[in-house]
VOPAGU-2260 file (C-alpha; in pm, 1 decimal, decimal comma):
REM VOPAGU-2260
SITE   aa  ch    i         X         Y         Z
SITE  MET   A    0    1641,4    2719,5    4156,8
SITE  ALA   A    1    1434,1    2977,2    3934,7
SITE  GLY   A    2    1682,9    2823,0    3679,4
SITE  GLU   A    3    1943,4    2977,1    3865,8
SITE  SER   A    4    2166,6    2729,0    4054,2
SITE  PRO   A    5    2167,9    2408,9    3889,6
SITE  SER   A    6    2306,6    2112,5    4049,7
SITE  LEU   A    7    2683,9    1988,5    4031,3
SITE  ASP   A    8    2841,4    1700,4    4039,0
SITE  VAL   A    9    3027,6    1682,8    4378,7
SITE  GLY   A   10    3260,6    1387,7    4280,3
SITE  ALA   A   11    3393,7    1553,0    3951,1
SITE  LEU   A   12    3525,5    1871,2    4151,3
SITE  ARG   A   13    3784,8    1671,4    4418,7
SITE  SER   A   14    4057,3    1846,0    4172,3
SITE  SER   A   15    3842,2    2094,2    3895,1
SITE  THR   A   16    3774,1    2434,0    3781,8
SITE  ILE   A   17    3526,4    2674,3    3947,7
SITE  ALA   A   18    3440,9    3042,1    3858,5
SITE  ALA   A   19    3272,6    3344,8    4001,1
SITE  VAL   A   20    3146,8    3628,4    3848,5
SITE  ASP   A   21    3052,3    3944,2    4027,4
SITE  LEU   A   22    2834,4    4191,8    3793,1
SITE  GLY   A   23    2945,0    4502,4    4007,8
SITE  SER   A   24    2773,3    4828,3    3979,8
SITE  ASN   A   25    3088,4    4971,9    3856,9
SITE  SER   A   26    3287,5    4685,3    3730,9
SITE  PHE   A   27    3268,7    4362,0    3661,0
SITE  HIS   A   28    3478,7    4111,3    3792,2
SITE  MET   A   29    3587,9    3728,4    3743,4
SITE  ILE   A   30    3750,6    3520,4    3908,1
SITE  ILE   A   31    3867,3    3117,4    3820,4
SITE  ALA   A   32    4004,5    2881,7    4036,1
SITE  GLU   A   33    4100,6    2535,5    4089,2
SITE  VAL   A   34    3953,0    2301,3    4353,8
SITE  GLN   A   35    4220,9    2078,3    4505,8
SITE  ASP   A   36    4151,0    1849,3    4729,2
SITE  GLY   A   37    3894,8    2112,1    4898,8
SITE  HIS   A   38    4147,9    2382,4    4867,6
SITE  VAL   A   39    4096,1    2680,2    4623,4
SITE  ARG   A   40    4415,0    2762,9    4386,2
SITE  VAL   A   41    4344,6    3091,6    4180,5
SITE  VAL   A   42    4442,0    3066,1    3833,4
SITE  ASP   A   43    4274,1    3359,0    3644,1
SITE  ARG   A   44    4094,4    3677,6    3690,5
SITE  LEU   A   45    3911,8    3894,9    3488,5
SITE  ARG   A   46    3769,6    4292,8    3528,0
SITE  GLU   A   47    3618,9    4502,0    3315,4
SITE  GLN   A   48    3513,4    4890,0    3403,1
SITE  VAL   A   49    3128,6    4859,6    3327,5
SITE  GLN   A   50    2984,2    5117,6    3483,2
SITE  LEU   A   51    2614,5    4965,3    3479,2
SITE  ALA   A   52    2483,0    5214,0    3772,7
SITE  ALA   A   53    2619,2    5518,7    3519,7
SITE  GLY   A   54    2362,0    5375,3    3288,8
SITE  LEU   A   55    2026,8    5432,1    3488,4
SITE  ASP   A   56    1824,6    5678,2    3388,4
SITE  ALA   A   57    1623,0    5879,0    3602,0
SITE  ARG   A   58    1323,1    5662,6    3556,9
SITE  GLY   A   59    1544,0    5380,9    3637,9
SITE  PHE   A   60    1597,4    5220,2    3348,0
SITE  LEU   A   61    1933,2    5103,1    3238,4
SITE  ASP   A   62    2035,0    5251,6    2925,2
SITE  ASP   A   63    2103,7    5105,8    2555,3
SITE  GLY   A   64    2476,8    5206,4    2598,6
SITE  ALA   A   65    2509,4    5010,1    2964,4
SITE  VAL   A   66    2332,3    4701,8    2834,5
SITE  THR   A   67    2546,6    4684,1    2593,5
SITE  ARG   A   68    2888,2    4735,7    2743,2
SITE  ALA   A   69    2742,8    4489,1    3007,9
SITE  VAL   A   70    2629,8    4218,0    2766,7
SITE  SER   A   71    2964,2    4249,3    2528,9
SITE  CYS   A   72    3195,5    4207,6    2853,5
SITE  LEU   A   73    2985,9    3883,9    3026,6
SITE  GLU   A   74    3039,0    3754,9    2616,3
SITE  ARG   A   75    3378,5    3757,7    2667,2
SITE  PHE   A   76    3365,6    3650,2    3021,9
SITE  GLY   A   77    3103,1    3350,5    2858,0
SITE  GLN   A   78    3451,8    3267,9    2618,3
SITE  ARG   A   79    3654,8    3168,9    2922,6
SITE  VAL   A   80    3422,8    2949,3    3081,2
SITE  GLN   A   81    3201,6    2751,1    2826,6
SITE  GLU   A   82    3356,7    2460,6    2895,2
SITE  LEU   A   83    3266,1    2455,5    3276,6
SITE  PRO   A   84    3001,5    2284,1    3343,6
SITE  ARG   A   85    2705,6    2380,5    3472,7
SITE  GLY   A   86    2710,9    2458,3    3852,4
SITE  ALA   A   87    3088,6    2557,4    3833,6
SITE  VAL   A   88    3017,6    2887,4    3733,0
SITE  ARG   A   89    2856,8    3128,6    4030,5
SITE  ALA   A   90    2753,8    3445,8    3899,8
SITE  VAL   A   91    2594,0    3709,7    4108,6
SITE  GLY   A   92    2427,0    4098,9    4040,9
SITE  THR   A   93    2456,3    4348,7    4293,7
SITE  ASN   A   94    2262,6    4685,5    4346,7
SITE  THR   A   95    2187,6    4875,1    4011,2
SITE  LEU   A   96    2069,3    4522,8    3894,2
SITE  ARG   A   97    1839,9    4494,7    4216,1
SITE  THR   A   98    1708,5    4815,1    4156,1
SITE  ALA   A   99    1704,0    4845,5    3769,2
SITE  ARG   A  100    1336,2    4865,8    3612,1
SITE  ASN   A  101    1412,0    4634,7    3315,5
SITE  GLY   A  102    1634,1    4440,7    3537,0
SITE  ALA   A  103    1457,9    4102,7    3404,5
SITE  GLU   A  104    1477,5    4172,7    3031,5
SITE  PHE   A  105    1911,1    4261,1    3069,1
SITE  MET   A  106    1906,9    3918,8    3282,5
SITE  HIS   A  107    1756,9    3736,5    3004,8
SITE  ARG   A  108    2025,6    3849,9    2745,0
SITE  ALA   A  109    2303,4    3850,4    3018,6
SITE  ARG   A  110    2228,9    3503,5    3103,6
SITE  ARG   A  111    2274,1    3394,7    2712,6
SITE  ALA   A  112    2581,7    3631,5    2711,5
SITE  LEU   A  113    2743,6    3448,2    3012,0
SITE  GLY   A  114    2637,4    3098,9    2905,2
SITE  HIS   A  115    2563,3    3027,0    3269,0
SITE  PRO   A  116    2323,5    3138,5    3576,5
SITE  ILE   A  117    2272,7    3434,0    3695,5
SITE  ASP   A  118    2143,1    3544,2    4056,9
SITE  ILE   A  119    2029,0    3866,3    4201,5
SITE  ILE   A  120    2131,4    3916,9    4561,4
SITE  ALA   A  121    1977,7    4124,3    4841,9
SITE  GLY   A  122    2229,6    4353,5    5035,3
SITE  ARG   A  123    2268,5    4195,6    5300,1
SITE  GLU   A  124    2358,2    3854,6    5146,7
SITE  GLU   A  125    2612,0    4075,2    4945,1
SITE  ALA   A  126    2758,9    4181,4    5286,1
SITE  ARG   A  127    2803,0    3817,7    5409,3
SITE  LEU   A  128    2984,5    3744,6    5071,4
SITE  ILE   A  129    3198,7    4017,0    5123,2
SITE  TYR   A  130    3278,1    3951,7    5463,5
SITE  LEU   A  131    3370,6    3538,1    5348,2
SITE  GLY   A  132    3593,7    3714,4    5068,9
SITE  VAL   A  133    3786,4    3946,7    5339,7
SITE  ALA   A  134    3791,3    3648,1    5589,0
SITE  HIS   A  135    3963,5    3429,6    5373,1
SITE  SER   A  136    4220,6    3669,9    5256,7
SITE  GLN   A  137    4329,3    3753,6    5652,0
SITE  ALA   A  138    4515,2    3593,8    5913,9
SITE  ASP   A  139    4296,1    3348,8    6085,4
SITE  ASP   A  140    4260,3    3513,1    6446,6
SITE  SER   A  141    3991,9    3575,5    6717,8
SITE  GLY   A  142    3936,8    3934,3    6646,0
SITE  THR   A  143    3640,9    4098,0    6565,0
SITE  ARG   A  144    3674,1    4299,1    6266,6
SITE  LEU   A  145    3447,8    4609,4    6083,9
SITE  VAL   A  146    3457,6    4517,5    5718,4
SITE  MET   A  147    3345,6    4793,3    5449,3
SITE  ASP   A  148    3317,3    4760,6    5065,5
SITE  ILE   A  149    3258,6    5043,3    4868,6
SITE  GLY   A  150    3074,0    4919,2    4523,3
SITE  GLY   A  151    2939,9    5126,6    4228,4
SITE  GLY   A  152    2586,0    5198,5    4395,1
SITE  SER   A  153    2576,5    5043,3    4722,4
SITE  THR   A  154    2803,3    5035,6    5031,4
SITE  GLU   A  155    2831,0    4730,3    5242,7
SITE  PHE   A  156    2911,6    4698,0    5631,6
SITE  ILE   A  157    3003,8    4386,6    5812,3
SITE  ILE   A  158    3107,2    4331,2    6162,3
SITE  GLY   A  159    3244,0    3976,2    6236,1
SITE  GLU   A  160    3463,8    3744,4    6379,1
SITE  ARG   A  161    3683,8    3459,3    6213,6
SITE  PHE   A  162    3461,9    3361,2    5945,5
SITE  GLU   A  163    3114,8    3423,4    6100,0
SITE  THR   A  164    2930,3    3749,5    6024,1
SITE  ARG   A  165    2764,5    3903,2    6345,4
SITE  HIS   A  166    2556,7    4254,9    6186,0
SITE  ARG   A  167    2532,0    4319,6    5838,7
SITE  GLU   A  168    2412,1    4611,5    5650,2
SITE  SER   A  169    2424,5    4727,4    5298,5
SITE  ARG   A  170    2327,9    5128,0    5237,7
SITE  TYR   A  171    2231,5    5297,0    4920,8
SITE  MET   A  172    2511,0    5445,6    4853,8
SITE  GLY   A  173    2808,8    5404,9    4601,7
SITE  CYS   A  174    3114,6    5573,3    4396,3
SITE  VAL   A  175    2953,4    5611,2    4065,5
SITE  SER   A  176    2596,1    5708,6    4200,8
SITE  TYR   A  177    2723,7    5947,4    4417,5
SITE  THR   A  178    2997,4    6085,3    4142,1
SITE  ARG   A  179    2695,8    6122,5    3921,7
SITE  ASP   A  180    2440,8    6276,2    4194,8
SITE  TYR   A  181    2675,1    6489,6    4363,2
SITE  PHE   A  182    3016,1    6588,8    4094,7
SITE  PRO   A  183    2796,6    6566,8    3755,2
SITE  ASP   A  184    2942,2    6798,3    3585,6
SITE  GLY   A  185    3320,0    6672,7    3652,6
SITE  ARG   A  186    3412,8    6952,0    3925,5
SITE  ILE   A  187    3530,9    6904,2    4255,3
SITE  THR   A  188    3440,6    7133,2    4474,7
SITE  GLU   A  189    3436,9    7212,0    4856,6
SITE  ALA   A  190    3047,4    7257,5    4874,2
SITE  ALA   A  191    3018,1    6959,8    4671,8
SITE  MET   A  192    3212,2    6743,1    4873,5
SITE  VAL   A  193    3026,0    6876,4    5187,1
SITE  LYS   A  194    2679,6    6801,1    5002,3
SITE  ALA   A  195    2805,5    6421,6    4952,0
SITE  GLU   A  196    2922,4    6381,3    5290,2
SITE  ILE   A  197    2605,9    6509,5    5423,0
SITE  ALA   A  198    2429,9    6279,8    5232,4
SITE  ALA   A  199    2651,7    5978,3    5329,2
SITE  ARG   A  200    2629,5    6035,3    5698,2
SITE  LEU   A  201    2269,1    6084,9    5631,6
SITE  GLU   A  202    2261,8    5682,0    5483,2
SITE  LEU   A  203    2492,9    5567,6    5798,7
SITE  GLU   A  204    2301,8    5787,9    6107,2
SITE  SER   A  205    2087,3    5443,2    6151,5
SITE  ILE   A  206    2332,1    5238,8    6226,8
SITE  GLU   A  207    2661,9    5421,1    6323,6
SITE  GLY   A  208    2566,1    5410,8    6714,3
SITE  ARG   A  209    2475,7    5046,6    6697,2
SITE  PHE   A  210    2840,2    4968,4    6530,1
SITE  ARG   A  211    3013,9    5217,2    6771,3
SITE  ARG   A  212    2876,1    5025,2    7077,9
SITE  ILE   A  213    2949,5    4655,7    6946,5
SITE  GLY   A  214    3310,4    4796,1    6856,7
SITE  TRP   A  215    3585,3    4597,0    6642,5
SITE  ASP   A  216    3934,9    4530,1    6648,0
SITE  HIS   A  217    4084,6    4618,1    6365,6
SITE  ALA   A  218    3904,2    4765,4    6041,4
SITE  ILE   A  219    3951,8    4633,7    5664,6
SITE  GLY   A  220    3853,0    4788,7    5354,7
SITE  ALA   A  221    3775,6    4575,1    5039,6
SITE  SER   A  222    3704,7    4653,2    4641,3
SITE  GLY   A  223    3818,5    4934,5    4473,4
SITE  THR   A  224    3774,7    5261,0    4592,3
SITE  ILE   A  225    3900,8    5187,9    4916,2
SITE  LYS   A  226    4224,7    4994,7    4734,8
SITE  ALA   A  227    4271,4    5291,3    4542,0
SITE  VAL   A  228    4266,0    5513,4    4798,6
SITE  ARG   A  229    4522,2    5323,9    4992,0
SITE  SER   A  230    4744,5    5352,8    4736,1
SITE  VAL   A  231    4737,8    5701,8    4642,8
SITE  LEU   A  232    4830,3    5800,2    5015,1
SITE  GLU   A  233    5108,3    5567,6    5007,3
SITE  ALA   A  234    5217,1    5684,4    4681,4
SITE  ASN   A  235    5213,7    6019,9    4770,5
SITE  GLY   A  236    5345,6    6010,0    5135,1
SITE  TRP   A  237    5050,9    6095,7    5295,2
SITE  SER   A  238    5003,0    5750,5    5542,8
SITE  ASP   A  239    5214,0    5467,7    5662,1
SITE  ASP   A  240    4967,3    5295,2    5812,2
SITE  GLY   A  241    4715,2    5212,2    5576,8
SITE  ILE   A  242    4422,6    5467,7    5546,3
SITE  THR   A  243    4377,3    5718,5    5864,3
SITE  PRO   A  244    4208,6    6030,0    5926,6
SITE  LYS   A  245    4467,2    6222,2    5841,5
SITE  GLY   A  246    4549,9    6073,0    5526,4
SITE  LEU   A  247    4175,8    6121,1    5422,3
SITE  ALA   A  248    4195,8    6471,4    5492,6
SITE  LYS   A  249    4517,6    6522,9    5302,9
SITE  LEU   A  250    4381,8    6301,4    4983,3
SITE  ARG   A  251    4031,2    6502,1    5037,1
SITE  ARG   A  252    4267,5    6891,4    5000,0
SITE  ALA   A  253    4421,0    6721,6    4694,2
SITE  LEU   A  254    4092,8    6694,8    4464,9
SITE  ILE   A  255    3917,8    6987,9    4582,7
SITE  LYS   A  256    4272,6    7177,0    4472,8
SITE  ALA   A  257    4258,0    6963,7    4125,1
SITE  GLY   A  258    3938,3    7114,1    4073,5
SITE  THR   A  259    3792,5    6851,9    3833,5
SITE  ILE   A  260    3779,5    6508,0    3752,5
SITE  GLU   A  261    4004,8    6532,5    3439,3
SITE  ALA   A  262    4257,2    6699,7    3634,7
SITE  LEU   A  263    4300,0    6412,0    3854,3
SITE  GLY   A  264    4667,7    6331,5    3796,9
SITE  MET   A  265    4761,3    6194,0    4137,8
SITE  GLU   A  266    5043,5    5927,7    4189,2
SITE  GLY   A  267    4896,2    5608,9    4259,9
SITE  LEU   A  268    4505,6    5665,3    4103,1
SITE  GLY   A  269    4460,6    5483,7    3770,9
SITE  LYS   A  270    4280,2    5638,2    3522,6
SITE  GLU   A  271    3987,2    5405,5    3494,9
SITE  ARG   A  272    3924,5    5462,9    3898,0
SITE  ALA   A  273    3961,5    5859,3    3847,9
SITE  PRO   A  274    3612,6    5912,1    3699,1
SITE  VAL   A  275    3405,7    5762,1    4009,6
SITE  PHE   A  276    3688,5    5844,8    4295,4
SITE  PRO   A  277    3533,2    6178,4    4432,8
SITE  GLY   A  278    3236,7    6026,7    4541,9
SITE  GLY   A  279    3433,7    5707,8    4664,5
SITE  VAL   A  280    3645,4    5937,2    4897,7
SITE  ALA   A  281    3294,7    6158,6    5027,8
SITE  ILE   A  282    3174,9    5802,2    5130,8
SITE  LEU   A  283    3477,8    5708,1    5299,9
SITE  SER   A  284    3535,6    6048,1    5473,4
SITE  ALA   A  285    3171,0    6002,6    5653,7
SITE  THR   A  286    3217,7    5659,4    5740,8
SITE  PHE   A  287    3546,3    5770,3    5939,1
SITE  GLU   A  288    3364,2    6020,2    6125,2
SITE  ALA   A  289    3066,7    5829,1    6171,8
SITE  LEU   A  290    3227,9    5546,3    6294,7
SITE  GLY   A  291    3500,4    5654,1    6447,3
SITE  ILE   A  292    3763,6    5486,5    6258,0
SITE  ASP   A  293    4107,4    5513,4    6319,5
SITE  GLU   A  294    4265,6    5280,6    6107,9
SITE  MET   A  295    4191,3    5109,5    5812,6
SITE  GLU   A  296    4391,6    4813,5    5623,7
SITE  ALA   A  297    4294,9    4742,5    5260,3
SITE  SER   A  298    4201,3    4371,2    5186,2
SITE  ASP   A  299    4237,7    4173,9    4853,8
SITE  GLY   A  300    3972,9    3962,9    4910,5
SITE  ALA   A  301    3611,1    4077,9    4792,8
SITE  LEU   A  302    3266,1    3954,7    4652,0
SITE  ARG   A  303    3411,7    3696,6    4395,0
SITE  GLU   A  304    3651,5    3518,8    4672,2
SITE  GLY   A  305    3323,1    3504,1    4893,5
SITE  LEU   A  306    3169,0    3357,5    4584,1
SITE  LEU   A  307    3395,0    3079,5    4496,1
SITE  TYR   A  308    3425,6    3045,3    4909,2
SITE  ASP   A  309    3082,3    2986,6    4942,0
SITE  LEU   A  310    3019,1    2764,1    4620,6
SITE  LEU   A  311    3276,7    2533,1    4758,1
SITE  GLY   A  312    3083,8    2549,0    5105,3
SITE  ARG   A  313    2796,9    2371,4    4854,4
SITE  ILE   A  314    3023,8    2124,3    4710,9
SITE  ARG   A  315    3168,0    2004,8    5026,0
SITE  HIS   A  316    2801,8    1988,2    5200,3
SITE  GLU   A  317    2862,9    2284,7    5400,1
SITE  ASP   A  318    2578,4    2488,2    5272,1
SITE  VAL   A  319    2520,9    2789,8    5441,0
SITE  ARG   A  320    2141,4    2727,3    5297,0
SITE  GLU   A  321    2106,8    2451,8    5561,3
SITE  ARG   A  322    2166,3    2674,8    5814,2
SITE  THR   A  323    1967,9    2934,7    5730,4
SITE  ILE   A  324    1663,2    2714,9    5682,8
SITE  ARG   A  325    1731,4    2472,0    6043,0
SITE  GLN   A  326    1735,6    2849,5    6195,2
SITE  MET   A  327    1414,1    2962,2    6052,6
SITE  VAL   A  328    1232,6    2626,7    6158,8
SITE  LYS   A  329    1362,3    2723,5    6524,5
SITE  ARG   A  330    1322,7    3092,4    6491,2
SITE  PHE   A  331     944,6    3046,8    6376,0
SITE  ASP   A  332     874,2    2731,9    6687,6
SITE  LEU   A  333     751,1    2489,7    6392,0
SITE  SER   A  334     743,6    2112,3    6445,6
SITE  ALA   A  335    1077,5    2028,0    6339,3
SITE  LYS   A  336     971,4    1664,4    6335,2
SITE  PHE   A  337     670,1    1681,9    6163,3
SITE  ALA   A  338     853,2    1898,9    5915,5
SITE  ARG   A  339    1081,9    1646,6    5870,3
SITE  ARG   A  340     807,7    1418,1    5801,1
SITE  VAL   A  341     664,7    1620,6    5511,7
SITE  ALA   A  342     998,6    1630,0    5361,8
SITE  ASP   A  343    1064,1    1267,4    5407,3
SITE  THR   A  344     752,2    1219,1    5239,8
SITE  ALA   A  345     848,6    1501,6    4957,7
SITE  ASP   A  346    1175,0    1315,6    4873,3
SITE  TYR   A  347     990,4     969,4    4862,2
SITE  CYS   A  348     754,5    1124,3    4604,3
SITE  LEU   A  349    1086,1    1281,1    4444,1
SITE  ARG   A  350    1301,6     957,3    4406,9
SITE  GLN   A  351     973,1     802,8    4239,4
SITE  VAL   A  352     915,1    1074,6    3967,7
SITE  ARG   A  353    1235,1    1276,3    3884,6
SITE  ALA   A  354    1346,6    1101,6    3571,9
SITE  GLN   A  355     992,2    1108,1    3385,7
SITE  TRP   A  356     979,3    1461,1    3529,9
SITE  GLU   A  357    1326,4    1551,2    3457,8
SITE  LEU   A  358    1378,4    1683,2    3853,5
SITE  GLN   A  359    1745,5    1512,7    3839,2
SITE  GLY   A  360    1959,2    1796,6    3993,7
SITE  ASP   A  361    1982,3    1872,0    4370,1
SITE  GLU   A  362    1920,0    2160,0    4370,4
SITE  ASP   A  363    1541,9    2044,1    4291,2
SITE  ALA   A  364    1562,7    1802,1    4538,6
SITE  ASN   A  365    1671,7    2103,8    4821,3
SITE  ALA   A  366    1401,6    2317,5    4713,0
SITE  LEU   A  367    1133,2    2055,4    4762,6
SITE  ARG   A  368    1267,4    1978,6    5114,9
SITE  TRP   A  369    1342,1    2330,6    5236,4
SITE  ALA   A  370     965,2    2399,7    5098,6
SITE  ALA   A  371     858,5    2118,1    5343,6
SITE  LEU   A  372    1034,5    2244,6    5612,4
SITE  LEU   A  373     902,0    2589,2    5603,8
SITE  HIS   A  374     566,1    2501,5    5481,5
SITE  GLU   A  375     389,8    2624,9    5796,8
SITE  MET   A  376     550,2    2892,2    5876,7
SITE  GLY   A  377     295,6    3161,4    5807,4
SITE  MET   A  378     131,8    3019,3    6103,3
SITE  ALA   A  379     326,9    3251,8    6309,6
SITE  VAL   A  380     108,9    3560,6    6174,8
SITE  ALA   A  381    -240,7    3331,2    6148,2
SITE  HIS   A  382    -383,2    3029,5    6040,6
SITE  ASN   A  383    -629,6    3152,5    5821,4
SITE  GLN   A  384    -428,4    3161,9    5464,8
SITE  TYR   A  385     -81,1    3066,9    5632,5
SITE  HIS   A  386      42,6    2952,4    5260,7
SITE  LYS   A  387      32,0    3296,9    5139,6
SITE  HIS   A  388     192,2    3423,6    5511,9
SITE  GLY   A  389     448,6    3169,2    5460,5
SITE  ALA   A  390     508,6    3245,2    5075,7
SITE  TYR   A  391     523,5    3638,0    5199,5
SITE  ILE   A  392     766,9    3604,9    5460,6
SITE  VAL   A  393    1012,3    3345,9    5287,8
SITE  ARG   A  394    1009,5    3595,7    4989,1
SITE  HIS   A  395    1101,4    3922,7    5131,7
SITE  ALA   A  396    1300,4    3754,9    5490,9
SITE  ASP   A  397    1691,3    3793,2    5527,4
SITE  MET   A  398    1806,9    3474,3    5448,7
SITE  PRO   A  399    2171,2    3410,7    5414,1
SITE  GLY   A  400    2299,4    3170,3    5153,9
SITE  PHE   A  401    2010,6    3231,9    4936,4
SITE  SER   A  402    1945,7    3490,6    4605,4
SITE  ARG   A  403    1632,2    3667,4    4544,0
SITE  GLN   A  404    1562,8    3438,1    4242,2
SITE  GLU   A  405    1607,6    3102,0    4521,9
SITE  GLN   A  406    1393,1    3279,0    4762,2
SITE  ALA   A  407    1136,1    3332,8    4513,3
SITE  PHE   A  408    1122,9    2992,0    4386,9
SITE  LEU   A  409    1072,1    2857,1    4742,3
SITE  ALA   A  410     794,1    3090,2    4831,6
SITE  ALA   A  411     636,8    2985,8    4507,7
SITE  LEU   A  412     623,1    2647,1    4655,2
SITE  ILE   A  413     511,7    2693,1    4984,9
SITE  ARG   A  414     238,9    2962,7    4856,6
SITE  GLY   A  415      77,8    2660,1    4642,4
SITE  HIS   A  416     137,5    2357,1    4880,3
SITE  ARG   A  417    -258,9    2367,5    4953,8
SITE  ARG   A  418    -573,2    2511,5    4841,7
SITE  LYS   A  419    -662,2    2631,4    4494,1
SITE  PHE   A  420    -367,3    2577,2    4308,4
SITE  PRO   A  421    -226,7    2957,2    4208,4
SITE  LYS   A  422     -97,0    2870,4    3842,1
SITE  GLY   A  423     -93,2    3229,7    3755,6
SITE  GLU   A  424     108,7    3338,8    4071,3
SITE  LEU   A  425     319,4    3051,1    4068,9
SITE  GLN   A  426     432,1    3094,4    3706,9
SITE  GLU   A  427     504,4    3471,7    3784,5
SITE  LEU   A  428     707,0    3386,4    4154,3
SITE  ALA   A  429     890,3    3107,0    3958,2
SITE  GLY   A  430    1031,6    3220,7    3629,9
SITE  VAL   A  431    1165,1    3061,8    3394,0
SITE  ARG   A  432    1104,3    2755,6    3582,2
SITE  ALA   A  433     748,5    2718,7    3575,3
SITE  ASP   A  434     707,0    2394,0    3498,1
SITE  THR   A  435     948,9    2237,9    3738,7
SITE  ALA   A  436     782,9    2453,3    3998,1
SITE  LYS   A  437     415,5    2277,7    3932,6
SITE  ARG   A  438     565,3    1968,5    3947,5
SITE  LEU   A  439     730,9    2004,1    4296,9
SITE  CYS   A  440     449,6    2198,2    4430,8
SITE  ILE   A  441     243,4    1920,2    4334,5
SITE  LEU   A  442     453,1    1667,6    4529,0
SITE  LEU   A  443     497,3    1899,3    4827,1
SITE  ARG   A  444     129,0    1919,1    4828,1
SITE  LEU   A  445      71,2    1519,3    4778,2
SITE  ALA   A  446     327,6    1493,3    5105,9
SITE  VAL   A  447     114,1    1768,2    5281,0
SITE  LEU   A  448    -185,4    1541,5    5231,8
SITE  MET   A  449     -29,6    1256,2    5336,7
SITE  ASN   A  450      63,1    1362,3    5633,3
SITE  HIS   A  451    -265,9    1579,9    5710,0
SITE  ALA   A  452    -395,5    1383,0    5997,6
SITE  ARG   A  453     -24,8    1419,8    6202,9
SITE  SER   A  454     -77,5    1022,9    6263,4
SITE  LYS   A  455     234,2     896,5    6434,8
SITE  HIS   A  456     172,7     589,3    6167,7
SITE  ALA   A  457     405,0     577,5    5897,3
SITE  PHE   A  458     210,6     617,9    5558,6
SITE  PRO   A  459     221,1     328,3    5330,3
SITE  GLU   A  460     478,1     238,4    5044,5
SITE  PHE   A  461     249,3     394,2    4741,8
SITE  ARG   A  462     382,8     377,1    4386,3
SITE  LEU   A  463     376,3     689,3    4194,4
SITE  LEU   A  464     316,3     652,9    3807,8
SITE  SER   A  465     370,4    1014,2    3614,0
SITE  GLY   A  466     293,2    1117,2    3279,6
SITE  ALA   A  467     341,2    1473,8    3137,9
SITE  ASN   A  468      32,1    1627,3    3276,0
SITE  SER   A  469     -77,2    1306,0    3496,6
SITE  LEU   A  470      13,5    1124,6    3873,9
SITE  ALA   A  471    -100,1     798,9    3915,0
SITE  VAL   A  472    -123,9     749,2    4323,6
SITE  ILE   A  473    -106,2     364,9    4386,2
SITE  PHE   A  474    -199,8     213,2    4722,9
SITE  PRO   A  475    -158,3    -138,2    4900,2
SITE  THR   A  476    -519,2    -337,6    4848,2
SITE  GLY   A  477    -772,2    -218,9    5115,7
SITE  TRP   A  478    -569,9      87,1    5218,7
SITE  LEU   A  479    -788,0     386,8    5097,4
SITE  VAL   A  480   -1085,1     211,8    5221,9
SITE  GLU   A  481    -926,8     191,4    5596,7
SITE  HIS   A  482    -823,8     581,2    5540,1
SITE  PRO   A  483   -1133,2     729,6    5391,9
SITE  LEU   A  484   -1065,1    1064,5    5490,5
SITE  THR   A  485    -726,4    1051,2    5320,1
SITE  ALA   A  486    -910,3     908,8    5010,3
SITE  ALA   A  487   -1147,5    1223,9    5038,7
SITE  ASN   A  488    -909,6    1469,3    5032,2
SITE  LEU   A  489    -711,2    1323,4    4747,6
SITE  ALA   A  490   -1061,9    1349,3    4564,0
SITE  GLN   A  491   -1065,2    1722,5    4626,9
SITE  GLU   A  492    -698,4    1721,6    4535,0
SITE  ALA   A  493    -778,8    1619,0    4192,0
SITE  ASP   A  494    -995,1    1874,6    4209,6
SITE  TYR   A  495    -791,1    2156,3    4240,7
SITE  LEU   A  496    -524,5    1998,8    3957,7
SITE  LYS   A  497    -758,1    1947,7    3704,4
SITE  ALA   A  498    -807,8    2364,1    3727,7
SITE  VAL   A  499    -485,4    2322,8    3563,5
SITE  LYS   A  500    -472,7    2071,8    3359,2
SITE  PHE   A  501    -310,4    1823,1    3560,2
SITE  LYS   A  502    -470,8    1495,8    3624,2
SITE  LEU   A  503    -442,2    1324,0    3946,0
SITE  GLU   A  504    -539,3     954,9    3985,8
SITE  PHE   A  505    -563,6     729,9    4303,5
SITE  ARG   A  506    -660,0     364,0    4374,2
């Protein structure tokens, strides 16, 4: 959706190649895997330290250096996956791209460089994918896990069991941003470390009580900072049992004793990790204290592995987005029977025009169906202007499995499903797929109109004849005469669409 999630030939992927790309705030990662009878076998991994977050200026804009580094990296990644079909590569941007004020301009260049769509995901969705990647790298047990991932610009916390999350949080603190903010001149002092730790404790204050009450059986850390801490503790003999409070205390003292980032030459610490290591250690130390962690192991799985398994789920028709839609129908007390009827009508319309209107992908069908199922959810706020309320909820809600672009696309369809056709707003929300959004929205409007009376009787088998900017609805002879209210509604709809230079005929 919104140009970000093209459909994929499921049959062709029973034994084929897929890839995941993580545009992190510190490093960009790509993982390539073979799908063999529904199982994933990793065949290649690429990583480059781009330090995107370090390129954010005081106004929140990515500077030219960061953009150049990122685009160059994605061009190299793109060469590796240029032969893969659309839909076989899932790429996501995280905290820095969520916040960068010139993110849209960067994303245009990034997509061209990679040659595949890129989604921006919210913090809680990032947390879900991180947990999925970690869970697939662990033994399949029934214990409760606390998973923590320190990124370049944000840190995610998840409590879950097996492959399901129970609680997900994302906090605006990362190894790049904290090193930049609290160790700006490269000097590592006790005062700077304490200041960074207090800042992290303030970020954790709103979740630590709840997480402690829920509890967990074992704690697992993911990604670069935590893996580097484990490596340093083991290499220096400061811990034999993963990451512990005693080991962290020794590491903390060693950092302060070194005095500067340039002087960090401790065993187990790579040269690329050193420039952002103090901020990461401060966040980890504060978390151990805030949550009372006794021991943490480091996982090899993280966001990119989670992306692979999430993509595999979509291939297997085990799409978490379907579950999210069902839960929202229930949560907002929508009439599931009526919503399905509107969705079935919308699908009936789509099947007749999809070739002419180039709506061939599964994602177009999914978007139309999901919007149909949720089109009345705004009534939970108020009946007046409920299409606007529904659009706002969908755009800003926590919707597991959906990217920001996907939510914006659904919001555009829901916003436009009734009354005056919002051409300008639809184009703004739908972005690069504004023409597709317009056509899907017209089909949704027609489906809602045909079920306006909520009659128990099935709608007639009408035919649709589509042109580039026109649609003719052909009913059985005499049907419109017998249903004057539907005829009146169609006449009003024709007037609405005429304002956006679209011709609706009915006979």
